[in-house]
LUMTOR-903070 format. One record per residue (C-alpha): residue number from 1; residue in three letters; x, y negated, z. Coordinates in nm, 2 decimals. Example, Ala and Ser with C-alpha at 12.3 -4.5 7.8 and 13.67 -1.06 7.14 Angstrom:
2
{site 1 "ALA" {1.23 0.45 0.78}}
{site 2 "SER" {1.37 0.11 0.71}}
! end
This chain:
158
{site 1 "UNK" {7.59 -9.47 9.64}}
{site 2 "UNK" {7.68 -9.82 9.73}}
{site 3 "UNK" {7.72 -9.91 10.10}}
{site 4 "UNK" {7.60 -10.25 10.21}}
{site 5 "UNK" {7.77 -10.43 10.50}}
{site 6 "UNK" {7.69 -10.73 10.71}}
{site 7 "UNK" {7.95 -10.90 10.92}}
{site 8 "UNK" {7.92 -11.17 11.18}}
{site 9 "UNK" {8.26 -11.31 11.05}}
{site 10 "UNK" {8.24 -11.51 10.74}}
{site 11 "UNK" {8.57 -11.48 10.54}}
{site 12 "UNK" {8.58 -11.86 10.48}}
{site 13 "UNK" {8.58 -11.92 10.86}}
{site 14 "UNK" {8.88 -11.69 10.93}}
{site 15 "UNK" {9.17 -11.94 10.96}}
{site 16 "UNK" {9.53 -11.82 10.97}}
{site 17 "UNK" {9.73 -11.95 11.27}}
{site 18 "UNK" {9.92 -12.26 11.16}}
{site 19 "UNK" {10.25 -12.12 11.30}}
{site 20 "UNK" {10.21 -11.80 11.10}}
{site 21 "UNK" {10.11 -12.00 10.80}}
{site 22 "UNK" {10.44 -12.19 10.81}}
{site 23 "UNK" {10.63 -11.86 10.83}}
{site 24 "UNK" {10.48 -11.73 10.50}}
{site 25 "UNK" {10.71 -11.92 10.26}}
{site 26 "UNK" {10.69 -11.99 9.89}}
{site 27 "UNK" {10.91 -11.67 9.82}}
{site 28 "UNK" {10.64 -11.46 9.99}}
{site 29 "UNK" {10.37 -11.33 9.75}}
{site 30 "UNK" {10.13 -11.30 10.05}}
{site 31 "UNK" {10.08 -11.67 10.03}}
{site 32 "UNK" {9.89 -11.65 9.70}}
{site 33 "UNK" {9.75 -11.30 9.74}}
{site 34 "UNK" {9.59 -11.33 10.09}}
{site 35 "UNK" {9.54 -11.70 10.15}}
{site 36 "UNK" {9.35 -11.99 10.01}}
{site 37 "UNK" {9.51 -12.33 9.96}}
{site 38 "UNK" {9.55 -12.50 10.30}}
{site 39 "UNK" {9.30 -12.76 10.40}}
{site 40 "UNK" {9.41 -13.12 10.50}}
{site 41 "UNK" {9.49 -12.99 10.85}}
{site 42 "UNK" {9.73 -12.73 10.72}}
{site 43 "UNK" {9.50 -12.44 10.79}}
{site 44 "UNK" {9.45 -12.16 10.53}}
{site 45 "UNK" {9.16 -11.92 10.51}}
{site 46 "UNK" {9.19 -11.55 10.44}}
{site 47 "UNK" {9.08 -11.45 10.09}}
{site 48 "UNK" {9.23 -11.10 10.04}}
{site 49 "UNK" {9.13 -10.75 10.15}}
{site 50 "UNK" {9.22 -10.40 10.05}}
{site 51 "UNK" {8.86 -10.31 10.02}}
{site 52 "UNK" {8.81 -10.56 9.73}}
{site 53 "UNK" {8.53 -10.73 9.92}}
{site 54 "UNK" {8.53 -11.00 10.17}}
{site 55 "UNK" {8.54 -10.79 10.49}}
{site 56 "UNK" {8.87 -10.76 10.67}}
{site 57 "UNK" {9.04 -10.43 10.63}}
{site 58 "UNK" {9.10 -10.24 10.96}}
{site 59 "UNK" {9.21 -9.89 10.84}}
{site 60 "UNK" {9.56 -9.74 10.83}}
{site 61 "UNK" {9.76 -9.86 10.53}}
{site 62 "UNK" {10.08 -9.78 10.35}}
{site 63 "UNK" {10.23 -10.11 10.44}}
{site 64 "UNK" {10.16 -10.05 10.81}}
{site 65 "UNK" {10.32 -9.71 10.79}}
{site 66 "UNK" {10.64 -9.86 10.62}}
{site 67 "UNK" {10.67 -10.12 10.90}}
{site 68 "UNK" {10.61 -9.86 11.17}}
{site 69 "UNK" {10.88 -9.63 11.02}}
{site 70 "UNK" {11.12 -9.92 10.99}}
{site 71 "UNK" {11.06 -10.02 11.35}}
{site 72 "UNK" {11.11 -9.66 11.47}}
{site 73 "UNK" {11.44 -9.64 11.28}}
{site 74 "UNK" {11.56 -9.97 11.43}}
{site 75 "UNK" {11.46 -9.87 11.79}}
{site 76 "UNK" {11.65 -9.54 11.74}}
{site 77 "UNK" {11.96 -9.72 11.63}}
{site 78 "UNK" {11.93 -9.59 11.27}}
{site 79 "UNK" {12.00 -9.93 11.12}}
{site 80 "UNK" {12.09 -9.81 10.77}}
{site 81 "UNK" {11.76 -9.63 10.73}}
{site 82 "UNK" {11.57 -9.93 10.89}}
{site 83 "UNK" {11.74 -10.17 10.64}}
{site 84 "UNK" {11.66 -9.94 10.35}}
{site 85 "UNK" {11.30 -9.90 10.44}}
{site 86 "UNK" {11.26 -10.27 10.51}}
{site 87 "UNK" {11.41 -10.35 10.16}}
{site 88 "UNK" {11.16 -10.11 10.00}}
{site 89 "UNK" {10.88 -10.29 10.18}}
{site 90 "UNK" {11.00 -10.64 10.09}}
{site 91 "UNK" {11.03 -10.55 9.72}}
{site 92 "UNK" {10.65 -10.54 9.71}}
{site 93 "UNK" {10.59 -10.87 9.89}}
{site 94 "UNK" {10.87 -11.11 9.78}}
{site 95 "UNK" {10.98 -11.27 9.46}}
{site 96 "UNK" {11.28 -11.11 9.29}}
{site 97 "UNK" {11.50 -11.41 9.36}}
{site 98 "UNK" {11.45 -11.36 9.73}}
{site 99 "UNK" {11.52 -10.98 9.71}}
{site 100 "UNK" {11.85 -11.03 9.53}}
{site 101 "UNK" {12.00 -11.22 9.84}}
{site 102 "UNK" {11.89 -10.97 10.11}}
{site 103 "UNK" {12.17 -10.89 10.36}}
{site 104 "UNK" {12.16 -10.59 10.59}}
{site 105 "UNK" {12.07 -10.68 10.95}}
{site 106 "UNK" {12.19 -10.53 11.27}}
{site 107 "UNK" {12.06 -10.49 11.63}}
{site 108 "UNK" {11.83 -10.75 11.76}}
{site 109 "UNK" {11.82 -10.94 11.43}}
{site 110 "UNK" {11.69 -10.64 11.25}}
{site 111 "UNK" {11.42 -10.57 11.51}}
{site 112 "UNK" {11.32 -10.94 11.51}}
{site 113 "UNK" {11.29 -10.94 11.13}}
{site 114 "UNK" {11.07 -10.62 11.14}}
{site 115 "UNK" {10.84 -10.78 11.41}}
{site 116 "UNK" {10.81 -11.10 11.19}}
{site 117 "UNK" {10.72 -10.89 10.89}}
{site 118 "UNK" {10.46 -10.70 11.09}}
{site 119 "UNK" {10.30 -11.03 11.20}}
{site 120 "UNK" {10.30 -11.17 10.84}}
{site 121 "UNK" {10.17 -10.85 10.68}}
{site 122 "UNK" {9.91 -10.72 10.92}}
{site 123 "UNK" {9.71 -11.03 11.01}}
{site 124 "UNK" {9.33 -10.98 11.02}}
{site 125 "UNK" {9.37 -10.61 11.07}}
{site 126 "UNK" {9.26 -10.59 11.43}}
{site 127 "UNK" {9.60 -10.47 11.56}}
{site 128 "UNK" {9.77 -10.79 11.68}}
{site 129 "UNK" {9.66 -10.75 12.04}}
{site 130 "UNK" {9.79 -10.39 12.04}}
{site 131 "UNK" {10.12 -10.51 11.90}}
{site 132 "UNK" {10.15 -10.78 12.17}}
{site 133 "UNK" {10.09 -10.52 12.45}}
{site 134 "UNK" {10.32 -10.27 12.29}}
{site 135 "UNK" {10.62 -10.49 12.26}}
{site 136 "UNK" {10.55 -10.70 12.58}}
{site 137 "UNK" {10.80 -10.50 12.78}}
{site 138 "UNK" {11.08 -10.64 12.57}}
{site 139 "UNK" {11.19 -10.99 12.67}}
{site 140 "UNK" {11.31 -11.06 12.32}}
{site 141 "UNK" {10.97 -11.02 12.17}}
{site 142 "UNK" {10.74 -11.12 12.46}}
{site 143 "UNK" {10.47 -11.37 12.34}}
{site 144 "UNK" {10.27 -11.61 12.55}}
{site 145 "UNK" {9.94 -11.68 12.39}}
{site 146 "UNK" {9.83 -12.04 12.41}}
{site 147 "UNK" {9.50 -12.19 12.30}}
{site 148 "UNK" {9.47 -12.56 12.27}}
{site 149 "UNK" {9.12 -12.70 12.29}}
{site 150 "UNK" {9.01 -13.06 12.30}}
{site 151 "UNK" {8.91 -13.03 12.66}}
{site 152 "UNK" {9.11 -12.74 12.79}}
{site 153 "UNK" {9.46 -12.58 12.77}}
{site 154 "UNK" {9.45 -12.20 12.82}}
{site 155 "UNK" {9.75 -11.97 12.85}}
{site 156 "UNK" {9.72 -11.59 12.82}}
{site 157 "UNK" {10.01 -11.38 12.94}}
{site 158 "UNK" {10.02 -11.01 12.87}}
! end
């Protein structure tokens, strides 16, 4: 039995944030797997989904579990385990040349790297708002959301 879906969101209209797009470098395989070539304004559209279709994936996935486990290890001070799990995750998403030069991270640097990887991996999954609320208590990872429109400037603080 085949399920038919309709979605108010057209995949070719889902633009990746330009700041995030710049963070996904040439060593990162997500650039070619999940994103179309940027338009003249530097904006890329989303092209990949775990479902094989055009609808964004919103279920629980192995990559999210790896990143959650890594973050838990880091917050518990188990930096060795956090680095090991982060390395296992990165092997799947980065070119081998990048992996060869990985150095273990400690403390705030480790947690910051994990949060960056969460942001780069889990876009268009419907969990960004939850992540922002969850880590908003930490001044190191607090994010002020800004929306620049032609006629307005809007700031959202969580």
